[in-house]
Biopython code that builds the backbone (N, CA, C, O; Angstrom):
import numpy as np
from Bio.PDB.StructureBuilder import StructureBuilder

atoms = [
    (1, "SER", "N", (-41.825, -34.359, 8.578)),
    (1, "SER", "CA", (-41.828, -34.074, 8.857)),
    (1, "SER", "C", (-40.952, -32.116, 8.857)),
    (1, "SER", "O", (-40.026, -31.818, 8.102)),
    (2, "PHE", "N", (-41.475, -31.314, 9.698)),
    (2, "PHE", "CA", (-40.943, -29.744, 9.754)),
    (2, "PHE", "C", (-39.753, -29.580, 9.668)),
    (2, "PHE", "O", (-39.185, -28.632, 9.126)),
    (3, "ALA", "N", (-39.374, -30.305, 10.089)),
    (3, "ALA", "CA", (-37.193, -30.458, 10.484)),
    (3, "ALA", "C", (-36.937, -30.723, 8.475)),
    (3, "ALA", "O", (-36.016, -30.013, 8.071)),
    (4, "SER", "N", (-37.195, -31.055, 8.039)),
    (4, "SER", "CA", (-36.710, -31.760, 6.985)),
    (4, "SER", "C", (-37.162, -30.452, 6.497)),
    (4, "SER", "O", (-37.788, -30.864, 7.473)),
    (5, "ILE", "N", (-37.530, -29.243, 5.993)),
    (5, "ILE", "CA", (-38.145, -28.318, 6.084)),
    (5, "ILE", "C", (-37.445, -26.886, 6.311)),
    (5, "ILE", "O", (-38.030, -26.084, 7.039)),
    (6, "ARG", "N", (-36.674, -26.662, 5.940)),
    (6, "ARG", "CA", (-35.862, -25.285, 6.132)),
    (6, "ARG", "C", (-35.647, -24.501, 4.903)),
    (6, "ARG", "O", (-35.723, -24.835, 3.721)),
    (7, "THR", "N", (-35.293, -23.106, 5.603)),
    (7, "THR", "CA", (-35.250, -21.626, 4.437)),
    (7, "THR", "C", (-33.532, -21.835, 3.920)),
    (7, "THR", "O", (-32.591, -21.732, 4.707)),
    (8, "MET", "N", (-33.406, -22.104, 2.629)),
    (8, "MET", "CA", (-32.070, -22.052, 2.099)),
    (8, "MET", "C", (-31.637, -21.136, 3.665)),
    (8, "MET", "O", (-32.392, -20.556, 4.446)),
    (9, "SER", "N", (-29.934, -21.323, 3.708)),
    (9, "SER", "CA", (-28.963, -20.898, 4.051)),
    (9, "SER", "C", (-28.197, -20.336, 2.893)),
    (9, "SER", "O", (-28.233, -20.851, 1.776)),
    (10, "SER", "N", (-27.424, -19.142, 3.222)),
    (10, "SER", "CA", (-26.846, -18.236, 2.474)),
    (10, "SER", "C", (-25.844, -16.699, 3.568)),
    (10, "SER", "O", (-26.119, -15.861, 4.427)),
    (11, "LYS", "N", (-24.694, -17.148, 2.788)),
    (11, "LYS", "CA", (-23.819, -16.489, 2.881)),
    (11, "LYS", "C", (-23.619, -15.272, 2.260)),
    (11, "LYS", "O", (-24.133, -15.363, 1.145)),
    (12, "VAL", "N", (-23.082, -14.068, 2.434)),
    (12, "VAL", "CA", (-22.773, -12.788, 1.745)),
    (12, "VAL", "C", (-21.986, -11.893, 2.512)),
    (12, "VAL", "O", (-22.305, -11.363, 3.576)),
    (13, "ILE", "N", (-20.871, -11.764, 1.842)),
    (13, "ILE", "CA", (-19.357, -10.997, 2.018)),
    (13, "ILE", "C", (-19.666, -9.886, 1.130)),
    (13, "ILE", "O", (-20.263, -9.825, 0.055)),
    (14, "PHE", "N", (-18.948, -8.800, 2.066)),
    (14, "PHE", "CA", (-18.883, -7.654, 1.571)),
    (14, "PHE", "C", (-17.787, -7.263, 1.610)),
    (14, "PHE", "O", (-17.337, -7.952, 2.525)),
    (15, "ASN", "N", (-16.707, -6.421, 1.165)),
    (15, "ASN", "CA", (-15.783, -5.547, 1.217)),
    (15, "ASN", "C", (-16.145, -4.518, 1.808)),
    (15, "ASN", "O", (-16.849, -3.744, 1.160)),
    (16, "ALA", "N", (-15.640, -4.007, 3.844)),
    (16, "ALA", "CA", (-15.799, -2.644, 4.047)),
    (16, "ALA", "C", (-14.411, -2.103, 4.952)),
    (16, "ALA", "O", (-13.701, -2.599, 5.827)),
    (17, "GLY", "N", (-14.472, -0.530, 4.057)),
    (17, "GLY", "CA", (-13.551, -0.409, 5.103)),
    (17, "GLY", "C", (-13.383, 0.492, 6.031)),
    (17, "GLY", "O", (-13.121, 1.695, 6.021)),
    (18, "MET", "N", (-13.662, -0.623, 7.175)),
    (18, "MET", "CA", (-14.125, -0.932, 8.750)),
    (18, "MET", "C", (-11.853, -0.640, 8.761)),
    (18, "MET", "O", (-10.924, -1.236, 8.215)),
    (19, "THR", "N", (-11.964, 0.663, 9.773)),
    (19, "THR", "CA", (-10.335, 1.159, 10.415)),
    (19, "THR", "C", (-10.287, 0.557, 11.786)),
    (19, "THR", "O", (-9.303, -0.045, 12.218)),
    (20, "CYS", "N", (-11.425, 0.756, 12.464)),
    (20, "CYS", "CA", (-11.476, 0.514, 13.871)),
    (20, "CYS", "C", (-12.742, -0.164, 14.213)),
    (20, "CYS", "O", (-13.742, -0.397, 13.534)),
    (21, "GLU", "N", (-12.357, -0.492, 15.788)),
    (21, "GLU", "CA", (-14.043, -1.419, 16.538)),
    (21, "GLU", "C", (-14.594, -0.807, 15.992)),
    (21, "GLU", "O", (-15.205, -1.436, 15.128)),
    (22, "GLY", "N", (-14.849, 0.634, 15.968)),
    (22, "GLY", "CA", (-16.479, 1.759, 16.402)),
    (22, "GLY", "C", (-16.718, 0.748, 14.586)),
    (22, "GLY", "O", (-17.636, -0.072, 14.576)),
    (23, "CYS", "N", (-16.062, 0.876, 13.555)),
    (23, "CYS", "CA", (-16.635, 0.460, 12.470)),
    (23, "CYS", "C", (-17.024, -0.797, 12.137)),
    (23, "CYS", "O", (-17.742, -1.195, 11.219)),
    (24, "SER", "N", (-16.289, -1.528, 13.255)),
    (24, "SER", "CA", (-16.979, -3.189, 12.660)),
    (24, "SER", "C", (-18.321, -3.198, 13.471)),
    (24, "SER", "O", (-19.355, -3.625, 12.957)),
    (25, "GLY", "N", (-18.271, -2.653, 14.910)),
    (25, "GLY", "CA", (-19.082, -2.485, 16.215)),
    (25, "GLY", "C", (-20.922, -1.812, 14.648)),
    (25, "GLY", "O", (-21.814, -2.487, 14.135)),
    (26, "ALA", "N", (-20.660, -0.671, 14.566)),
    (26, "ALA", "CA", (-21.468, 0.414, 13.721)),
    (26, "ALA", "C", (-22.051, -0.779, 13.477)),
    (26, "ALA", "O", (-22.839, -1.398, 14.192)),
    (27, "ILE", "N", (-21.512, -1.122, 12.182)),
    (27, "ILE", "CA", (-21.877, -2.563, 10.005)),
    (27, "ILE", "C", (-22.822, -3.747, 11.184)),
    (27, "ILE", "O", (-23.949, -4.100, 10.837)),
    (28, "THR", "N", (-22.125, -4.357, 12.773)),
    (28, "THR", "CA", (-23.036, -5.387, 12.882)),
    (28, "THR", "C", (-24.281, -4.878, 14.030)),
    (28, "THR", "O", (-24.807, -5.696, 14.785)),
    (29, "ARG", "N", (-24.623, -3.517, 14.026)),
    (29, "ARG", "CA", (-25.336, -2.837, 14.627)),
    (29, "ARG", "C", (-26.826, -2.995, 13.577)),
    (29, "ARG", "O", (-27.904, -3.585, 13.653)),
    (30, "ILE", "N", (-26.144, -2.108, 12.622)),
    (30, "ILE", "CA", (-26.751, -2.121, 11.254)),
    (30, "ILE", "C", (-27.305, -3.678, 10.529)),
    (30, "ILE", "O", (-28.417, -3.964, 10.085)),
    (31, "LEU", "N", (-26.377, -4.292, 10.596)),
    (31, "LEU", "CA", (-26.985, -5.921, 10.072)),
    (31, "LEU", "C", (-27.951, -6.159, 10.308)),
    (31, "LEU", "O", (-28.963, -6.081, 9.612)),
    (32, "LYS", "N", (-27.719, -6.733, 12.072)),
    (32, "LYS", "CA", (-28.499, -7.130, 13.020)),
    (32, "LYS", "C", (-29.850, -6.994, 12.734)),
    (32, "LYS", "O", (-30.721, -7.835, 12.957)),
    (33, "LYS", "N", (-29.983, -5.936, 12.248)),
    (33, "LYS", "CA", (-31.687, -5.507, 12.492)),
    (33, "LYS", "C", (-32.090, -5.909, 11.167)),
    (33, "LYS", "O", (-33.186, -5.460, 10.834)),
    (34, "VAL", "N", (-31.491, -6.646, 10.309)),
    (34, "VAL", "CA", (-31.655, -7.372, 8.783)),
    (34, "VAL", "C", (-32.221, -8.811, 9.018)),
    (34, "VAL", "O", (-31.660, -9.729, 9.616)),
    (35, "PRO", "N", (-33.695, -8.815, 8.304)),
    (35, "PRO", "CA", (-34.293, -9.851, 8.563)),
    (35, "PRO", "C", (-33.491, -11.088, 8.209)),
    (35, "PRO", "O", (-33.049, -11.084, 7.059)),
    (36, "GLY", "N", (-33.127, -12.454, 9.172)),
    (36, "GLY", "CA", (-33.078, -13.180, 8.620)),
    (36, "GLY", "C", (-31.753, -13.840, 8.657)),
    (36, "GLY", "O", (-31.440, -15.001, 8.390)),
    (37, "VAL", "N", (-30.650, -12.262, 9.273)),
    (37, "VAL", "CA", (-29.121, -12.823, 9.508)),
    (37, "VAL", "C", (-29.450, -13.269, 10.617)),
    (37, "VAL", "O", (-30.431, -13.056, 11.330)),
    (38, "GLU", "N", (-27.851, -14.420, 10.808)),
    (38, "GLU", "CA", (-27.631, -15.189, 11.950)),
    (38, "GLU", "C", (-26.959, -15.204, 12.518)),
    (38, "GLU", "O", (-27.012, -15.744, 13.623)),
    (39, "ASP", "N", (-25.925, -14.579, 12.022)),
    (39, "ASP", "CA", (-23.852, -14.584, 12.495)),
    (39, "ASP", "C", (-23.513, -12.994, 11.194)),
    (39, "ASP", "O", (-24.027, -12.848, 10.086)),
    (40, "ILE", "N", (-22.722, -12.263, 11.745)),
    (40, "ILE", "CA", (-22.014, -11.393, 11.160)),
    (40, "ILE", "C", (-20.807, -11.563, 11.778)),
    (40, "ILE", "O", (-20.627, -11.726, 12.985)),
    (41, "ASN", "N", (-19.632, -11.499, 10.534)),
    (41, "ASN", "CA", (-18.026, -11.732, 11.157)),
    (41, "ASN", "C", (-17.203, -10.791, 10.386)),
    (41, "ASN", "O", (-16.921, -10.848, 9.190)),
    (42, "CYS", "N", (-16.859, -9.908, 11.267)),
    (42, "CYS", "CA", (-16.420, -8.811, 10.586)),
    (42, "CYS", "C", (-14.378, -8.852, 10.638)),
    (42, "CYS", "O", (-13.521, -8.704, 11.509)),
    (43, "ASP", "N", (-14.395, -9.040, 9.664)),
    (43, "ASP", "CA", (-12.532, -9.318, 9.701)),
    (43, "ASP", "C", (-11.679, -7.576, 9.564)),
    (43, "ASP", "O", (-11.767, -6.774, 8.635)),
    (44, "LEU", "N", (-10.942, -7.464, 10.782)),
    (44, "LEU", "CA", (-10.064, -6.245, 10.780)),
    (44, "LEU", "C", (-8.769, -6.753, 10.460)),
    (44, "LEU", "O", (-7.926, -5.858, 10.527)),
    (45, "GLU", "N", (-8.356, -7.743, 10.172)),
    (45, "GLU", "CA", (-7.038, -8.686, 9.724)),
    (45, "GLU", "C", (-5.966, -7.953, 8.840)),
    (45, "GLU", "O", (-4.972, -7.280, 9.110)),
    (46, "PRO", "N", (-6.520, -8.322, 7.770)),
    (46, "PRO", "CA", (-6.319, -7.566, 6.742)),
    (46, "PRO", "C", (-5.384, -6.819, 6.548)),
    (46, "PRO", "O", (-6.020, -6.157, 5.727)),
    (47, "GLU", "N", (-3.979, -6.094, 6.579)),
    (47, "GLU", "CA", (-3.627, -4.839, 6.686)),
    (47, "GLU", "C", (-3.764, -3.663, 5.430)),
    (47, "GLU", "O", (-3.436, -2.496, 5.643)),
    (48, "LYS", "N", (-4.168, -4.014, 4.407)),
    (48, "LYS", "CA", (-5.356, -2.994, 3.570)),
    (48, "LYS", "C", (-6.232, -3.113, 3.922)),
    (48, "LYS", "O", (-6.829, -4.132, 4.268)),
    (49, "VAL", "N", (-6.610, -1.719, 3.909)),
    (49, "VAL", "CA", (-8.109, -1.472, 4.728)),
    (49, "VAL", "C", (-9.514, -2.081, 3.344)),
    (49, "VAL", "O", (-10.715, -2.145, 3.604)),
    (50, "GLU", "N", (-8.977, -2.387, 2.171)),
    (50, "GLU", "CA", (-10.303, -2.506, 1.511)),
    (50, "GLU", "C", (-10.350, -3.772, 1.284)),
    (50, "GLU", "O", (-11.195, -4.343, 0.594)),
    (51, "ASP", "N", (-8.889, -4.561, 2.209)),
    (51, "ASP", "CA", (-9.496, -6.289, 1.906)),
    (51, "ASP", "C", (-10.249, -6.685, 3.189)),
    (51, "ASP", "O", (-10.087, -7.877, 3.453)),
    (52, "ARG", "N", (-11.176, -5.891, 4.226)),
    (52, "ARG", "CA", (-10.633, -6.492, 5.327)),
    (52, "ARG", "C", (-12.519, -6.631, 5.038)),
    (52, "ARG", "O", (-13.162, -5.585, 4.965)),
    (53, "THR", "N", (-13.212, -7.953, 4.901)),
    (53, "THR", "CA", (-14.647, -7.776, 4.698)),
    (53, "THR", "C", (-15.402, -8.490, 6.261)),
    (53, "THR", "O", (-15.065, -8.925, 7.362)),
    (54, "VAL", "N", (-16.619, -8.236, 5.425)),
    (54, "VAL", "CA", (-17.940, -8.625, 6.639)),
    (54, "VAL", "C", (-18.545, -9.966, 5.769)),
    (54, "VAL", "O", (-18.681, -10.391, 4.622)),
    (55, "THR", "N", (-18.831, -10.343, 7.356)),
    (55, "THR", "CA", (-19.264, -11.827, 6.364)),
    (55, "THR", "C", (-20.854, -11.893, 7.113)),
    (55, "THR", "O", (-21.026, -11.573, 8.289)),
    (56, "VAL", "N", (-21.752, -12.277, 6.373)),
    (56, "VAL", "CA", (-22.675, -12.735, 7.293)),
    (56, "VAL", "C", (-24.052, -13.901, 6.525)),
    (56, "VAL", "O", (-24.486, -13.984, 5.376)),
    (57, "THR", "N", (-24.272, -14.388, 7.358)),
    (57, "THR", "CA", (-24.677, -15.778, 7.331)),
    (57, "THR", "C", (-26.269, -15.659, 7.922)),
    (57, "THR", "O", (-26.667, -14.758, 8.660)),
    (58, "GLY", "N", (-27.048, -16.753, 7.430)),
    (58, "GLY", "CA", (-28.342, -16.385, 7.604)),
    (58, "GLY", "C", (-29.398, -17.482, 6.577)),
    (58, "GLY", "O", (-29.026, -18.007, 5.528)),
    (59, "ALA", "N", (-30.361, -17.588, 7.026)),
    (59, "ALA", "CA", (-31.907, -17.498, 5.782)),
    (59, "ALA", "C", (-32.272, -16.433, 5.124)),
    (59, "ALA", "O", (-32.240, -15.284, 5.563)),
    (60, "GLY", "N", (-32.713, -16.857, 3.800)),
    (60, "GLY", "CA", (-33.422, -15.919, 2.854)),
    (60, "GLY", "C", (-32.784, -13.762, 2.942)),
    (60, "GLY", "O", (-33.379, -12.692, 3.075)),
    (61, "LEU", "N", (-31.491, -14.144, 2.789)),
    (61, "LEU", "CA", (-30.704, -13.145, 3.157)),
    (61, "LEU", "C", (-31.514, -11.722, 1.876)),
    (61, "LEU", "O", (-32.411, -12.015, 1.086)),
    (62, "ASP", "N", (-31.023, -10.563, 1.972)),
    (62, "ASP", "CA", (-31.457, -10.244, 0.574)),
    (62, "ASP", "C", (-29.837, -9.279, 0.538)),
    (62, "ASP", "O", (-29.682, -8.814, 1.668)),
    (63, "ALA", "N", (-29.249, -9.076, 0.075)),
    (63, "ALA", "CA", (-27.599, -8.532, -0.047)),
    (63, "ALA", "C", (-27.843, -7.138, -0.766)),
    (63, "ALA", "O", (-27.199, -6.125, -0.493)),
    (64, "ASP", "N", (-28.502, -7.184, -1.388)),
    (64, "ASP", "CA", (-28.929, -5.820, -2.410)),
    (64, "ASP", "C", (-29.664, -4.452, -1.057)),
    (64, "ASP", "O", (-29.516, -3.231, -1.023)),
    (65, "ASP", "N", (-30.442, -5.415, -0.117)),
    (65, "ASP", "CA", (-30.998, -4.714, 1.046)),
    (65, "ASP", "C", (-29.890, -3.971, 2.148)),
    (65, "ASP", "O", (-29.546, -2.850, 2.523)),
    (66, "MET", "N", (-29.513, -5.802, 2.446)),
    (66, "MET", "CA", (-27.743, -5.147, 3.420)),
    (66, "MET", "C", (-27.005, -4.104, 2.377)),
    (66, "MET", "O", (-26.764, -3.086, 3.025)),
    (67, "LEU", "N", (-26.600, -3.972, 1.162)),
    (67, "LEU", "CA", (-25.402, -2.767, 0.811)),
    (67, "LEU", "C", (-26.054, -1.301, 0.916)),
    (67, "LEU", "O", (-25.468, -0.248, 1.167)),
    (68, "ALA", "N", (-27.362, -1.498, 0.669)),
    (68, "ALA", "CA", (-28.249, -0.309, 0.244)),
    (68, "ALA", "C", (-27.950, 0.470, 2.103)),
    (68, "ALA", "O", (-27.731, 1.666, 2.296)),
    (69, "LYS", "N", (-28.028, -0.585, 3.195)),
    (69, "LYS", "CA", (-28.160, -0.722, 4.151)),
    (69, "LYS", "C", (-26.725, 0.146, 5.085)),
    (69, "LYS", "O", (-26.503, 0.925, 6.012)),
    (70, "LEU", "N", (-26.059, -0.676, 4.030)),
    (70, "LEU", "CA", (-24.291, -0.690, 4.409)),
    (70, "LEU", "C", (-23.539, 1.365, 3.843)),
    (70, "LEU", "O", (-22.984, 2.252, 4.492)),
    (71, "GLU", "N", (-23.936, 1.247, 2.510)),
    (71, "GLU", "CA", (-23.632, 2.544, 1.438)),
    (71, "GLU", "C", (-24.013, 3.417, 2.709)),
    (71, "GLU", "O", (-23.115, 4.001, 3.316)),
    (72, "LYS", "N", (-24.992, 3.487, 3.011)),
    (72, "LYS", "CA", (-25.370, 5.019, 3.902)),
    (72, "LYS", "C", (-24.585, 4.811, 5.477)),
    (72, "LYS", "O", (-24.477, 5.740, 6.277)),
    (73, "TRP", "N", (-24.385, 4.262, 5.577)),
    (73, "TRP", "CA", (-23.216, 3.924, 6.326)),
    (73, "TRP", "C", (-21.261, 4.908, 6.274)),
    (73, "TRP", "O", (-20.537, 5.684, 6.897)),
    (74, "ALA", "N", (-21.357, 4.037, 4.995)),
    (74, "ALA", "CA", (-20.373, 4.538, 4.614)),
    (74, "ALA", "C", (-20.226, 5.858, 4.201)),
    (74, "ALA", "O", (-19.036, 6.168, 4.251)),
    (75, "ALA", "N", (-20.990, 6.834, 3.785)),
    (75, "ALA", "CA", (-21.424, 7.583, 3.024)),
    (75, "ALA", "C", (-21.396, 8.688, 4.524)),
    (75, "ALA", "O", (-20.766, 9.727, 4.328)),
    (76, "ALA", "N", (-22.018, 8.532, 5.957)),
    (76, "ALA", "CA", (-22.058, 9.241, 7.082)),
    (76, "ALA", "C", (-19.995, 8.781, 6.735)),
    (76, "ALA", "O", (-19.128, 9.619, 6.484)),
    (77, "ALA", "N", (-19.827, 7.533, 6.830)),
    (77, "ALA", "CA", (-18.581, 7.602, 8.001)),
    (77, "ALA", "C", (-17.340, 7.790, 6.830)),
    (77, "ALA", "O", (-16.138, 7.832, 7.091)),
    (78, "GLY", "N", (-17.810, 7.868, 5.793)),
    (78, "GLY", "CA", (-16.078, 8.599, 4.631)),
    (78, "GLY", "C", (-15.964, 7.275, 4.203)),
    (78, "GLY", "O", (-15.451, 7.296, 3.085)),
    (79, "LYS", "N", (-16.195, 6.156, 4.556)),
    (79, "LYS", "CA", (-15.762, 4.168, 4.125)),
    (79, "LYS", "C", (-16.342, 4.212, 2.756)),
    (79, "LYS", "O", (-16.907, 4.981, 1.978)),
    (80, "THR", "N", (-15.944, 3.079, 2.856)),
    (80, "THR", "CA", (-16.360, 2.788, 1.381)),
    (80, "THR", "C", (-16.492, 1.194, 1.576)),
    (80, "THR", "O", (-15.717, 0.414, 2.129)),
    (81, "VAL", "N", (-17.774, 0.958, 0.915)),
    (81, "VAL", "CA", (-18.099, -0.391, 0.994)),
    (81, "VAL", "C", (-18.498, -1.396, -0.618)),
    (81, "VAL", "O", (-18.711, -0.827, -1.688)),
    (82, "SER", "N", (-18.519, -2.567, -0.489)),
    (82, "SER", "CA", (-18.943, -3.150, -1.381)),
    (82, "SER", "C", (-19.268, -4.693, -1.384)),
    (82, "SER", "O", (-19.062, -5.498, -0.475)),
    (83, "LEU", "N", (-19.817, -4.907, -2.605)),
    (83, "LEU", "CA", (-20.619, -6.484, -2.318)),
    (83, "LEU", "C", (-19.520, -7.447, -2.836)),
    (83, "LEU", "O", (-19.672, -7.315, -4.051)),
    (84, "LYS", "N", (-18.699, -8.167, -2.703)),
    (84, "LYS", "CA", (-17.743, -8.943, -2.376)),
    (84, "LYS", "C", (-18.354, -10.628, -3.369)),
    (84, "LYS", "O", (-18.078, -10.960, -4.522)),
    (85, "SER", "N", (-19.074, -11.225, -2.509)),
    (85, "SER", "CA", (-19.865, -11.789, -2.854)),
    (85, "SER", "C", (-20.770, -12.312, -2.379)),
    (85, "SER", "O", (-20.994, -11.680, -1.346)),
    (86, "LYS", "N", (-21.976, -13.667, -2.538)),
    (86, "LYS", "CA", (-22.911, -14.158, -2.386)),
    (86, "LYS", "C", (-23.500, -15.737, -2.792)),
    (86, "LYS", "O", (-23.724, -15.939, -3.985)),
    (87, "MET", "N", (-23.662, -16.458, -2.153)),
    (87, "MET", "CA", (-23.605, -17.557, -2.409)),
    (87, "MET", "C", (-24.740, -18.590, -1.142)),
    (87, "MET", "O", (-24.634, -18.226, 0.029)),
    (88, "ALA", "N", (-25.475, -19.474, -1.357)),
    (88, "ALA", "CA", (-26.208, -20.416, -0.744)),
    (88, "ALA", "C", (-25.362, -21.389, -0.389)),
    (88, "ALA", "O", (-24.430, -21.615, -1.160)),
    (89, "THR", "N", (-25.479, -22.149, 0.793)),
    (89, "THR", "CA", (-24.618, -23.047, 1.462)),
    (89, "THR", "C", (-25.182, -23.903, 2.128)),
    (89, "THR", "O", (-24.523, -24.735, 2.751)),
]
sb = StructureBuilder()
sb.init_structure("model")
sb.init_model(0)
sb.init_chain("A")
sb.init_seg("    ")
for serial, (resi, resn, name, xyz) in enumerate(atoms, 1):
    if name == "N":
        sb.init_residue(resn, " ", resi, " ")
    sb.init_atom(name, np.array(xyz, "f"), 0.0, 1.0, " ", f" {name:<3s}", serial, name[0])
structure = sb.get_structure()
């Protein structure tokens, strides 16, 4: 059956220098346009800005493409962003 055939799901985590809901909202809008993205979770809880993360889950995710898009946002917003990890789930 077709139900048993599925694209491998993956999770990509970025460190992003988000300082407010505006930052996380911008990141969410950018990543929602990327093919395969199913869920985006921005964590603003850590006290240190550099410890704040964006976790993206979906199918067939291109971490490099997402990072390039986030780097454009970071440059324009004067923020930092980096790839923390990527894994198949």
